[in-house]
C-alpha positions in Angstrom: -19.2 -26.5 34.0 -22.3 -26.4 31.7 -24.9 -29.2 32.0 -25.7 -31.5 29.2 -29.0 -29.7 28.8 -27.2 -26.4 28.4 -24.8 -27.8 25.9 -27.6 -29.4 23.9 -29.5 -26.2 23.9 -26.5 -24.2 22.7 -25.9 -26.6 19.8 -29.4 -27.2 18.6 -31.1 -24.0 19.5 -29.3 -20.7 20.2 -25.9 -20.4 18.5 -22.9 -20.5 20.9 -20.6 -17.6 20.8 -17.8 -18.0 18.4 -14.5 -16.9 19.8 -12.6 -15.6 16.8 -9.5 -13.9 18.2 -7.8 -16.8 19.8 -8.3 -19.9 21.9 -7.2 -17.8 24.9 -10.6 -16.2 24.8 -12.3 -19.6 25.2 -10.2 -20.3 28.3 -11.0 -16.9 29.8 -14.8 -17.3 29.1 -15.3 -20.9 30.2 -13.0 -21.3 33.1 -13.8 -25.1 33.3 -12.5 -27.0 36.2 -9.6 -29.3 35.5 -8.3 -32.5 37.1 -5.3 -32.3 39.4 -3.4 -34.5 37.0 -3.7 -31.9 34.2 -0.5 -31.0 32.3 1.4 -28.0 33.8 2.4 -24.8 32.0 6.2 -25.0 31.7 6.6 -21.4 32.9 3.9 -20.9 35.5 3.6 -24.5 36.7 -0.1 -24.1 36.8 -2.5 -26.7 35.3 -3.4 -26.0 31.7 -7.1 -25.5 31.2 -8.8 -27.4 28.3 -12.2 -28.1 26.9 -13.9 -30.7 29.1 -14.1 -33.9 27.1 -17.0 -33.7 29.6 -19.1 -36.6 30.9 -17.9 -38.9 28.2 -14.3 -38.8 29.2 -12.7 -39.8 32.5 -9.2 -40.7 33.3 -8.1 -43.7 35.3 -8.6 -41.8 38.6 -12.2 -41.0 37.7 -11.4 -37.4 37.0 -13.0 -35.5 34.1 -10.6 -35.6 31.2 -9.9 -32.3 29.5 -7.9 -31.5 26.4 -7.2 -28.5 24.2 -4.2 -28.6 21.9 -4.3 -24.9 21.4 -3.9 -24.1 25.1 -1.4 -26.9 25.6 0.7 -25.4 22.7 0.5 -21.9 24.2 1.6 -23.4 27.6 4.6 -25.1 26.0 3.4 -28.6 26.8 3.4 -29.6 23.1 5.2 -28.3 20.1 2.5 -28.6 17.5 -1.3 -28.7 17.1 -1.8 -31.8 15.0 -2.9 -35.2 16.2 -3.5 -38.8 15.0 -6.2 -41.1 16.2 -5.5 -44.8 15.8 -8.0 -47.6 16.4 -9.1 -50.9 14.9 -12.6 -51.5 13.8 -15.0 -51.8 16.7 -12.9 -50.0 19.3 -14.8 -46.7 19.2 -12.6 -44.6 16.9 -15.5 -43.0 15.0 -17.4 -42.5 18.2 -14.5 -40.6 19.7 -14.2 -38.3 16.7 -17.9 -37.5 16.8 -17.9 -36.8 20.5 -14.7 -34.7 20.2 -16.3 -32.7 17.3 -19.5 -32.3 19.3 -17.9 -30.8 22.4 -15.6 -28.7 20.3 -18.5 -27.0 18.7 -20.4 -26.6 22.0 -17.6 -24.4 23.2 -17.2 -22.2 20.1 -14.7 -24.1 17.9 -15.5 -24.6 14.2 -15.0 -28.1 12.9 -14.5 -29.5 9.4 -14.7 -33.3 8.6 -13.7 -35.0 5.4 -16.0 -38.0 5.5 -15.3 -40.8 2.9 -18.2 -43.1 4.1 -21.1 -40.8 5.1 -20.9 -41.5 8.8 -21.5 -37.9 10.1 -25.1 -37.2 9.0 -26.4 -37.8 12.5 -23.9 -35.5 14.0 -25.0 -32.8 11.5 -28.6 -33.2 12.6 -27.6 -32.3 16.2 -25.9 -29.1 15.1 -28.1 -26.2 14.1 -25.3 -24.3 12.3 -24.0 -27.1 10.0 -23.3 -27.6 6.3 -23.4 -31.1 4.8 -21.8 -31.1 1.4 -22.6 -34.3 -0.5 -20.3 -34.8 -3.5 -20.9 -37.2 -6.4 -22.0 -37.7 -9.9 -25.5 -36.4 -9.1 -24.3 -33.5 -7.1 -24.0 -29.9 -8.3 -21.0 -29.3 -6.1 -17.8 -28.2 -8.0 -14.2 -27.6 -7.1 -12.0 -25.5 -9.4 -8.3 -26.5 -9.1 -7.5 -23.1 -10.6 -9.7 -21.1 -8.2 -8.5 -17.5 -8.1 -8.6 -17.4 -4.3 -5.2 -19.1 -4.5 -2.1 -17.4 -5.8 -0.3 -18.9 -8.9 2.4 -20.9 -7.0 -0.3 -22.5 -4.8 -2.4 -23.4 -7.9 0.7 -24.9 -9.5 1.5 -27.0 -6.4 -2.2 -28.2 -6.3 -2.2 -29.1 -10.0 1.0 -31.1 -9.4 -0.5 -33.0 -6.5 -3.6 -33.8 -8.5 -1.6 -34.8 -11.5 0.4 -37.4 -9.6 -2.9 -39.0 -8.6 -4.3 -38.9 -12.1 -1.2 -40.5 -13.5 -2.2 -43.6 -11.6 1.0 -45.7 -11.0 3.3 -42.7 -11.2 4.5 -41.5 -7.8 6.4 -38.6 -9.2 6.5 -36.5 -12.4 9.7 -35.9 -14.4 11.4 -32.5 -14.1 10.3 -31.7 -17.7 6.7 -32.6 -16.8 6.7 -30.5 -13.7 8.1 -27.5 -15.5 5.6 -27.9 -18.4 2.6 -28.2 -16.0 3.7 -25.1 -14.0 4.1 -23.1 -17.3 0.7 -24.3 -18.6 -1.0 -23.4 -15.3 0.6 -19.9 -15.2 -0.2 -19.1 -18.9 -3.8 -20.3 -18.5 -4.3 -18.2 -15.4 -2.8 -15.0 -16.8 -4.6 -15.2 -20.2 -8.0 -15.8 -18.6 -7.6 -13.2 -15.8 -6.4 -10.6 -18.4 -9.6 -11.3 -20.3 -11.7 -11.1 -17.2 -12.6 -14.8 -17.3 -12.4 -17.6 -14.8 -9.5 -20.0 -15.4 -10.6 -23.7 -15.3 -9.3 -27.1 -16.1 -10.7 -27.1 -19.7 -8.2 -24.6 -21.1 -5.4 -26.1 -19.1 -6.0 -29.5 -20.8 -5.8 -27.7 -24.1 -2.5 -26.1 -23.2 -1.0 -29.5 -22.5 -2.3 -31.0 -25.7 -1.3 -28.0 -27.7 1.5 -26.0 -26.1 2.0 -22.4 -27.3 5.1 -20.8 -28.7 5.2 -18.6 -25.6 5.4 -21.8 -23.4 8.1 -23.2 -25.7 10.1 -20.0 -25.2 9.8 -20.2 -21.4 10.8 -23.8 -21.5 13.6 -23.2 -24.0 12.3 -25.9 -26.2 10.0 -26.3 -29.2 6.3 -26.8 -29.5 6.5 -30.4 -30.8 8.8 -31.5 -28.0 6.4 -30.0 -25.4 3.5 -31.6 -27.1 5.2 -35.0 -26.6 6.1 -34.3 -23.0 2.6 -33.0 -22.2 0.4 -35.6 -23.9 0.3 -38.2 -21.0 -0.5 -35.4 -18.6 -3.2 -33.9 -20.9 -4.9 -37.3 -21.2 -4.8 -37.8 -17.4 -6.2 -34.3 -16.7 -8.8 -34.8 -19.3 -10.5 -37.3 -17.0 -11.7 -34.2 -15.1 -13.5 -32.7 -18.1 -14.8 -35.4 -20.4 -13.8 -38.6 -18.5 -14.8 -40.4 -15.4 -14.6 -37.4 -13.1 -16.4 -34.8 -15.3 -18.9 -32.6 -13.5 -17.0 -32.2 -10.2 -13.7 -30.4 -11.2 -14.6 -28.8 -14.6 -16.1 -25.4 -13.6 -16.0 -22.6 -11.1 -16.0 -23.6 -7.4 -19.5 -23.7 -5.9 -20.2 -20.4 -4.2 -20.2 -20.3 -0.4 -18.5 -23.7 -0.2 -16.5 -22.8 2.9 -18.7 -20.1 4.3 -19.6 -19.7 7.9 -20.9 -22.8 9.7 -19.9 -24.4 13.1 -19.7 -27.8 11.4 -18.8 -28.4 7.8 -18.8 -32.1 6.6 -17.7 -33.2 3.1 -19.5 -36.4 2.3 -17.5 -38.3 -0.3 -19.2 -41.8 0.0 -20.5 -41.6 -3.6 -17.1 -41.0 -5.1 -14.6 -43.5 -6.5 -11.4 -43.8 -4.6 -9.5 -41.6 -7.1 -12.2 -38.9 -7.1 -12.3 -39.0 -3.3 -8.5 -38.5 -3.2 -8.8 -35.5 -5.6 -11.5 -33.9 -3.5 -9.6 -34.4 -0.3 -6.5 -33.0 -1.9 -8.4 -29.9 -3.1 -9.9 -29.4 0.4 -6.5 -29.6 2.0 -5.4 -26.7 -0.2 -8.7 -24.7 0.0 -9.0 -24.8 3.8 -5.4 -23.5 4.3 -6.1 -20.6 1.9 -9.4 -20.0 3.6 -7.8 -19.9 7.0 -5.2 -17.4 5.8 -7.7 -15.2 4.0 -10.4 -15.3 6.6 -8.8 -16.1 10.0 -11.9 -15.2 11.9 -13.9 -17.8 9.9 -11.2 -20.6 9.9 -12.1 -24.1 10.9 -10.2 -24.8 14.1 -10.2 -28.6 14.0 -10.1 -30.5 10.7 -10.7 -34.3 10.9 -9.4 -36.5 8.0 -11.5 -39.7 8.6 -10.6 -43.0 7.1 -7.3 -41.6 6.0 -5.8 -45.1 5.4 -7.9 -45.4 2.2 -6.2 -42.3 0.8 -2.7 -42.9 2.0 -1.8 -45.0 -1.0 -1.9 -41.8 -3.2 1.3 -39.7 -2.9 -0.5 -36.6 -4.2 -2.8 -36.7 -1.2 0.0 -37.4 1.2 1.8 -34.3 -0.1 -1.3 -32.1 0.3 -1.9 -33.4 3.8 1.7 -32.8 4.8 1.3 -29.2 3.5 -1.8 -28.7 5.6 -0.2 -30.0 8.7 2.8 -27.8 8.2 0.8 -24.6 7.7 -1.8 -25.3 10.5 0.3 -24.0 13.3 0.8 -20.6 11.8 -2.8 -20.4 10.6 -4.4 -21.4 13.8 -6.0 -24.8 13.1 -5.2 -28.4 14.0 -5.4 -31.4 11.7 -6.5 -34.8 13.0 -5.7 -37.9 10.9 -7.9 -41.0 11.7 -6.4 -44.4 10.8 -6.6 -48.0 11.9 -2.9 -48.1 12.9 0.4 -46.3 12.3 1.5 -48.6 9.4 -1.6 -47.5 7.4 0.3 -44.3 6.7 3.2 -46.2 5.3 1.3 -47.6 2.3 2.6 -44.7 0.2 6.0 -44.9 -1.3 6.8 -41.4 0.0 8.4 -42.6 3.2 9.8 -39.3 4.3 6.5 -37.5 3.8 4.7 -40.1 5.8 7.2 -40.0 8.6 6.8 -36.2 8.6 3.1 -36.7 9.1 3.7 -38.8 12.2 6.4 -36.5 13.5 4.2 -33.4 13.0 1.6 -34.8 15.4 2.1 -33.8 19.0 -0.9 -35.9 20.3 -1.5 -39.6 19.6 -4.9 -41.0 20.7 -4.5 -44.8 20.6 -7.4 -47.1 20.8 -7.2 -50.9 20.7 -4.4 -52.3 18.5 -2.9 -55.7 17.7 0.2 -56.5 19.7 2.3 -56.8 16.6 1.2 -53.4 15.2 1.7 -51.4 18.3 5.2 -52.9 19.0 6.3 -52.2 15.4 5.2 -48.5 15.9 6.2 -47.9 19.5 9.4 -46.0 18.8 7.8 -43.6 16.3 4.9 -43.0 18.6 7.2 -42.2 21.6 5.7 -45.1 23.6 7.6 -46.8 26.5 7.2 -50.4 27.4 4.5 -49.7 30.1 2.4 -47.7 27.7 2.6 -50.5 25.1 1.4 -53.0 27.7 -1.5 -50.7 28.6 -2.6 -50.5 25.0 -2.6 -54.3 24.8 -5.3 -54.3 27.5 -7.5 -51.6 26.1 -11.2 -52.4 25.8 -13.7 -50.8 23.4 -14.2 -47.1 24.2 -10.9 -46.8 25.9 -7.9 -44.9 24.6 -4.3 -44.0 25.6 -3.8 -40.3 25.1 -0.1 -39.6 24.4 0.3 -35.8 24.7 3.7 -34.6 23.8 6.4 -36.3 25.9 4.0 -36.7 28.9 3.2 -40.2 30.1 0.2 -41.7 28.2 -3.1 -41.1 30.0 -5.7 -43.8 29.9 -9.2 -42.4 29.2 -12.5 -44.2 29.1 -15.2 -42.5 27.1 -18.9 -43.0 26.4 -21.7 -40.9 25.1 -24.5 -39.2 27.1 -27.6 -41.3 26.5 -29.0 -38.5 24.3 -26.0 -38.9 22.0 -25.8 -42.7 21.7 -27.6 -42.7 18.3 -25.2 -40.1 16.9 -22.1 -42.3 17.4 -23.4 -45.4 15.8 -21.3 -46.5 12.9 -22.4 -48.4 9.8 -21.1 -51.6 11.4 -23.3 -51.1 14.5 -26.4 -50.2 12.4 -25.9 -53.5 10.5 -26.0 -55.4 13.7 -22.3 -55.8 14.7 -22.8 -54.6 18.3 -20.1 -53.0 20.4 -20.9 -52.4 24.0 -19.2 -49.4 25.7 -16.8 -50.2 28.5 
């Protein structure tokens, strides 16, 4: 097992080796010890190795707690890679994410974090190979919803997810609106690519304001009817070009946005709620395309922090559901971070939300109110004993519910050298939380 000094040196000095082929290589190279209580491979009945959640994680027997969703999946212990982290304010939820990300990077995994509140700057400072992408009105960072790295159907789907957000109170588009948007996206892309130009949102807005005869023919309608159908969508999409969100979505995607780094953090704290949702939606699409196109450079773990703030937007929920569905085949896991399970039910898309929960094979549950955890127990596969244990959790303790195994109580705390990294804004402002 590497010492803290060796891990720190690997992270802040010499780059650790990146194991591109598969997570099996990590297991073969590290050979960490594992507790006797580790999950067993369903075929070999041998304990499943995992990344040591190291000195900050011990189970109730005092053993080092280890976890690796990729190896557990390969061993048949769990049926999917995704996870959800639940925890009320002050229970150590953000601290756990930072420590989980830190040890992941120490052992060769690449990590992406969508950060709505700017909480991961200190983590970035500890990682030599990091990229901190600050997005906002004063930033030069751009995301192109019609980026050519995506195929046409993917760009049509992305445009639809974004449109639902831009239409404000609308949870869905009409059949005619969906068909018109798809037609406008396809014509915009084909015309610009034929001319050797980059398709962007500007000409797409124009297509919706002023549909062409070609579009009318495809839609089996007339130009005036399409103009009426498209006007509300054109006005909504125009917010990306001359409205409140201009500057972030109205040009080619910034070069090298997803290029090689052990840690990639998207800082969205300077964005409005709507703009943050649009960025998160785009990232959900971009990172799945990136993982498919460059599997050796994929981000193995993607953390969606503060996801409860975004769950009210159906377009975001759809994009997140898509990422979770594709992650298994593309070799990455998605981790949703929320206060409690009912945060994810704030969207009217009940089926999509339930799919998000069902797609997760691991639930990490920190302190919850008794009412919340009892209302969620069935969906989280918790028995009565596990619910009682959650009632008694202290800060920096969590119940790890891995597949259908009994929940494992884990206490976690940082090495002294890492204490400053995990401090959240609440702690910095004087609301102290003492590790258990």
